[in-house]
N, C-alpha and C positions, 0 to 999 in steps of 0.2 A: 224719515223719522229722526229728525236732528236732535242733537244734544248740546248742552252748553260746554261739555267736555272741560269743565274748569275754565270757563271763559274769564278773561281778565277783569271784566267789569260788568256785573249784572246790571240790567237797565229796566228797573221797574216801571219807568214812565212809558215804556212801550207796550204795557199789558193792555190788551183790548178787552172788550166784553164779548160774551158769546154772540150777541146780536150782530156784532160788527165783523166777526171773523168768518171767512169762507176761503177755501183753497183757490188760489189764483191760477189761471191757465199756465201751464209750465210743461216743457218737453219731458222733464224728469219727474213729474208729479207722482209717479208710482212709488217713489221712494219716500213720500210723505204720508203721515196719517191723514185720513179724511176728517172733515169737520166732526162727523159722528163719532169717529174713533177717538179724536182728541178730547172730546167732551168739554173742551175749553175750561179746564179747571184753573181759572185765574180769578183775581179779585183779592181783597185785602183782609179776609177773615183771620188768617194766621200769618205769622211773621216768617221771614226767610224766603229763599228762592222758591219759585213755583215750578210745577211740571205740567207739561201738556198731556202726560199720560194719566189716565184715571187712577186716583189713589196716590199720585206722586206729590212731591213738594216743590219741584222747581219747574219754571217755564223752560222746557227744553228747546222749544222753537216757536217763534211767532210767525204765523202765516198771515199775510195780508196786513201787517201792522202799519204799513204806510201805504195801503191801497194795493191794487192789483199788481203793482210793479215789483213787490217784494220777491216773489218767486223768480221772476226774470232777472233781478239783480243778483240773487244768489247764483242762478244758473250761469251768469256771466263769469263767475269764478271757476266754472268748469268742474272741478273735482268734488265739490261739496255734495251735489246730488248724485253724481255718478259713483262715488266711492266713499264708504264709511269704514274703511279698513284701518290698518296699523299706521298709516301716514297721517300726520297732523294736517288738518285742513281748516280753512277759514270758517268761522261761525257767522250767522246772519248779522249779528250786531257788530261785527268787526273784530270779535275775539278770535282766538285760535283754538281748534280742537286739540287739546294737549295730550290726552291719554288714549291708549288702546284698551280693548276689553281686558287683556291680561294685566295691564297696569291698574285699571280700576278694581279688578279682583284683588290684586295685591294690596291696594290701599284699604279695601274693605276688610281683608283678612287681618290687617294691622290695626283695625279698630276705627277706620274712617280717616278722613283727611279735611283739611281746611284750605280753601283757595281764595285769596283776596277777601278774607273776612267771612266767607261763606262756608258753613260747616256741612260736611257730607257724612252722614252716618254710614255704618257698614252697609245697611240695606240700600241707602241712596247710591252707594258706589256699585252695588251689584245691579241696580236698575240701569245705571249709566253704562255698565259693561254690556248689558243686553241691548241698549240703544246703540252702542258702538258696533257690536257684532251680534245680531239676533240669532245667528247659527252657532254661537259659542256654547258648547255643552256645559263647560265649567261654570259659566255665568248663570245658566239655568239651575245648576246644582246649588250654587250659593243662594240664589233667589228662593229655592225650595227650603234650604236650611233656615231661612228667615221667615218661613211660613207661607211664602208665595204672596200673591196679591194680583192686582189688575194690571195687565199689560195690553195697551191698545184696545181697551174696551172688553177684553176677555179676562175672566177671573181664573187664575191658576192656583189650586191648592198645592200643598207640598208634593203630594203624590204625582199630580199632573206635571209639575216641574221636572221631577226626576224621570218620569216617562218620556217627556220631551227631550231631556238630555240623552236618554238611551237611544232615542230615534236619531238624534243629531249625530251621535258618535257611533252609529251603526252597532249599538249594543256592545261596545268594546271598553266602556269606561267603568272601572271597578267601583269607583266612588258612587256613580249613579246606581249601580246594582245594589250597593250596600244600603244606601239611603232609601231606595225603593223597597228594600226589605224591611227597613225600620217602619215604613208605612203599612206593612202587612203584605207587600207584594200584590200581584194581580195577574190576570190573564194577558199574555202577550201572544197575539196570533192564536194558534190552537193549543198553546201550552199554558198551564196554570203554574205560576211561580209563587210559592209561599215564601215566608221570610227566610226559612232554612235554605230553600233553593236559590234565593237571591244572594245570600251571604256566600254560598258555595260558588255561584257564578263569579262573584267578585274575586274569590281566592283562586279559581281556575285561571282568571286573567292575570292576577297579581298575587302569587303565593306568599309574598312578603308583606302583606297588608295587615299590620297588627290589629287595627280596629276591627277588621272583618273577622279575624280569628277570635277576638274577644266576643263579638256578637254571636258567632257560631257556637261558642261555648255556652253563652247564656241561653241559646235556643236549643241546646241539647246535643250538639254535634251532628255529624253526618258522615256518610261513606262517599269518598271521592278520592281521586288520585291513587286508586288502587288499594285503599285501606280505610278502615273505620277510624274516624277521628272522634274520640270520646270528648266530653266536656273538659276533663283534666288535660288531655292532649292539646285541645284548642287553647286553653289558658296558658299552658306551658309554652306553646308556640308564640302566642301573643306577647308574653313577657320576655321571651328570648329576643324578640324583635324590638320591644318597647318596654323597658323595666319601669317606666313611669306610669303605668296603668293601675292606679290604686284599686279600682273596682275588680280588676282581674285578680290581684293579690288576695283581696278579701274573699272573693268567690272560690278561688282555688283553695284557700285555707279552710273554708267550709266543706270542701269536698275531700279534705284530708291532707292537702298541701303538696301532693305530687312529689316531685324530686326534691323539693325544698323543705317539706314538712309543714304542718298546719301552723305551729307557733311562729315560725320564721315568716310565713306568708302574712299573718295578721300584723306582726310587728312592722313588716315592710309597708303594708297598707297604711298603717298609722303614721309611719314616718313621712309618707307622701301626703297624708291628709289626717291631721289630728282630730278633725271633726267628723270623721267617717263613722257614722252610727253603726253600720253593719259590721265594720271591722272591730269596733268595741264589743259588739254582741258576740262575735266569734272568739275574740280574745278572752272574754269572760267564760264562754262555754268550754274552753279547754283548760280552765282553771286560773286564768289571769297570769300575773307574773310581773317581771320588771319591764317598764317602758319609760324611756326618757329619764332614767335614773330614779324612778319612783316605782315602788312595789304596789300593785293593784290587786285587791281581792276580786273574785267574780262579781260580787254585788257592786263593788265600786265601778267595775267595767260597765255593768248594766246601767248604772246611774249616768255614767258618762255618755253612753249610747242614748239614753232618754233625753239628756240635754241636747245632744246633737240633732236628734230627730225633731225636737220641738223648735229648734232654732232655724230649721229649714223653711224656705218660703216657696210654696205653702207648706204647712206642717205635714210631715210624713206620718199619716195616721196609722198605716200598717206598721211602720217602724216603731212608733210610740207604743202600740199595742204589744208588739214583740218584746220591747224593752221592759214594760211593766210585767209581762208574763215571766220573763227570766228573773226579775226581781222577786216575784212571787215564789218561784221554785228555788231561789237562793235563800229563802227564809225571811224575806222582807228587807227593807233598807230605809234609810232616811232620805227624803227628797224635799228640798226647801226646808221648812221648819217643822216637818211632820215625819214621824216614824210610821211606816206602812207595814202592816202585817201581810202575810201571803194573801189572805182573802181580800184585803183592801187593795192590794196590788192588782189582783185579777179583776176586781171590779173596775179599777181605773183603766186597765187595758181594754175591757169591753166597752167602756165609755168612748174610747178612741176608735175602736173598730170591732165589729161583731163577726168579722170574716176570717178569724184565725182559729183553727181547730184546737191548737195547743192551749189557747187561753180558756176555751170552754172546758177542755180537759182538766186544767188546773182548778177552774171554778167548781167542777164536779167533785174533785178530790177535797176541795175546801168546804163542801157541803151545800153549795149553791148560795144564792143571796137574793132577797126581795128588792135590793137596790137596782137590779137589772130588769128594766121593762116591767115594773110592778112586781107581782108575785108569780110571774110565769116561769121563773127559773130559780125557785127557792128550794129545789131538791136536786140531789146528784143526778137522778134519772134524767131530768129535763136538760141539765147541762151536758151530760154525756150524749144524749140524743142529738143535741145541736152539733157537738163535735163530730158525731158520726155522719151527719148531713154534709159536713165540710171535708171529712176524711173517711169516706165510706169503706176503705180497705185497710184502715190502720189497726194493727193487732192490739195495741194497748187500749184504744178506744173501745173496741169490741169486748175486751176482757172487763174493763170497768163498767161498761153498760150491762154486761151480764150479771155483775155483782149488784148493780143498782136496781135490777128488776125484782119483782116480788118472788120470794123463794118458792111460792106455789107454781110459778111459771117455769118449771124445770125444762120442758122441751125447748123453749126459746132461749133459756140461759145456756143450755148445752150447745145449741146451734151457734151462739155467739162465741162461746169458749173454743169450740172447734174451729171457727173461722179465724180466731186469734192465733191458734196454734198452726194453722195452715200458713199464716203470714209470718209467724215467728215461733218455730218449734221448741225454743228454749225459754219461752215467756212463763216464768214461774207463777205469775198471778193467774194465768189461764189454767195451768195445771192444778193450782189450788181450787179454782172454780169448778173444774170437772170433778175433783175429789169431793167438793161440797155437795154437788148434784148427786153423786153416787153413794152418799152416806147411807141411804136406805137399801143399798144393794145394786147389783147390776154391773155391767162392764162397759168400757169405752173402747171402741176399735179405732185405731189411728195408725196410719202408715204401716199396715201389716201386723200390728201387735194389738193385743187385748189388755186393757188396764183395769184393775180394781181401784177402789178409792185409795187404799193404802199405796198401791203402785204409783198413783198420781201425786201423793204427798212426796214420795221418794223422788219422782221426776222433778218436782218443784225445787227441792233443795239441791239436786244434782245440777239443775239448770242455773240456780242462783244460790250458792251456799249462805248468803246473807238474807235469805227470805225467812224471816223469823217466825211468821205465822205457821208455816209448815213444820218447822222444828217443834213448836209448841204441840201441834197435833201429833207428831211422831212420838213425843214424850209420853203420850197416853197409851201407846201400843204395848201390850204385854211382851216381855222379852222371850226369846232373843230377837233383836232387830238388826237386820243387815241393810245398809244403804250403800249401794254400789258394791264394792268389794270389802267394805269394812263393817264390823259389828259395833254398834254404838248402844250405850246405855241411855235410860231415860234422863239421868242426871246430865249426861253430856249434851243431849238434845236441848235441855233447858239452858245450859251454859251457852251453847251456840246461839240460842234465841236472844239471850240477854246481851251477849257481845255484839250481835248484829243490830239490836235496837234497845239501847239502855233506857229509853223512855217508855218502853212498853210494859204497862202494869200486868197484863196477862202473863208475860214471860217471867216476871219476878214472882208472881203468885204461884205459878207452876213450879218454879225453882224451889220455893219454900216447901213444897210437898215432897220433894225428892232429895233434899240436901241432908247431910248429917249436922253436926254441931257448927261446922264452918264450911265455907266453900270459896274457892278462888275463881274469880272472873277476870280474865286478862291478867293484870298485875296487882289487882286488889283482892284482899281476903275479907269476907263478910261473915259475921255470926248470924245465927237464926233471927235474932231480934232485928238486926239491921236489914236483913232481907225482907222481914215482915213489914218493917217501916217503909221500905221502898215499894212494896206491893200496895200498901195503903196510901202512900203519898202520891204515887204517880197517877195523874188524871189522864183525861183524853189527850191524844197527841195534838199538838198545836194545829188548829185549823183543819184537822183531819188528815194532814199530809203524810205524817209519819215517814216511813221509809220509801213510800211509793214515789218514784221519780221516773220520768220518761227516759228511755234508753237511746235517744237520738234517732228514733225511727221517724219522727215527724220531719216533714219538709218545712222546717220552722223559718227559713229565710224569707 
């Protein structure tokens, strides 16, 4: 199975047609592809050197180009048929076999090569490496990295290439294991290796393989080497070995930053790749800040992320959806020549992808929209129901879906609020929901305690002191009122509500009922007329979002 090996002078005039080619008798013919294997892929349909291998570009070897004597002439050189190893050997047309498989691989890794005016792409180089040494595992790995292809009439997809590399290296090559894992793994003998097992195998062989640590981190970590390696541990190990892994910095930042801290991780990721959409999303999620001597607000970070995702080839639909979603929760932003409100941002996100629970959650908070698939999602209930399909165990989704149901359906509402609290025992919105269900009486048994409606309002503000709706409800309770260990007045409840949400009309109106001639809220003092004006002037909260924000419980990445 000869190769040009960078022959000194390609000879297109020697190309036969399929009708004229047949293997000549030769003592060493076992080293050659048969006529059926070669497929005789020659002729002038495309330019450049041709290959005798199906799918190839170069004529690696011409069998019978000058009649039946060709094979015998080559055999006279001795080494050509007997050895295709690392020693340069004569080629059929008088050239010299210049490169070993290792050398071809090196040229492919460097982006290809050019020999006597003939260009060899990286994939061409890897094909030549296999031609030089068909038992070279690294050559098969590289062939797989380029998607595989046809070799001697047999089609090898990427997974088949990595499996072959594992067999050739007796299952000792960590790269082969790692890339086999990238393809999802498979059964080897009696053992099923999923991607986590493959990445673990790679690290057992070479514990200093940064790329395998990174992959294991994205796969959720695993227990080996006598300990459990969490995703955070995996990314820290990867970055200790190779600080240039931008994706590891971004993902570690999302997981809290490990020993470096989230902000440092996102900044490092952006230093390595200023077009890293996920790093910009993460940087915005922690509040933004200074990068490259420029101060970025969260909304500006999300817009940068949106630009980055849209510029990818192909466009990263999930990334675009997440960026629009974050823009929506940031209160909207300008993109292009248009200012987008939160609701418009969520609509744009769902146009990009309908597979992100957080976007449906935001759309539900914004009241739904008939712009999404006709009128099927024009109410909060329908949007939250879609979010629950995508995130069936998310506490915040359960709580909001409970609020979106008909108040007459109290049993189902209570089930949803209880489910939310089982996932997040300090979710104020869920405690408020239970209190609303119990307004007519009854108790709620949870974690060994029995709660009345009033108890649930107290639990809401103890869980989140900025949950203004519960403060408004508590202001209506006859004194004395004790919350936690403190006694609070109705006036203080109203002040707490207004401070938590200055745009809430209900809070200002309740404050007007309990204030004297003046009242101090924060650092501002208001008289009765000013409070009444705020009560009358405050309309609905913009797009219905108000103070409701997700608490980072979503797997938003």
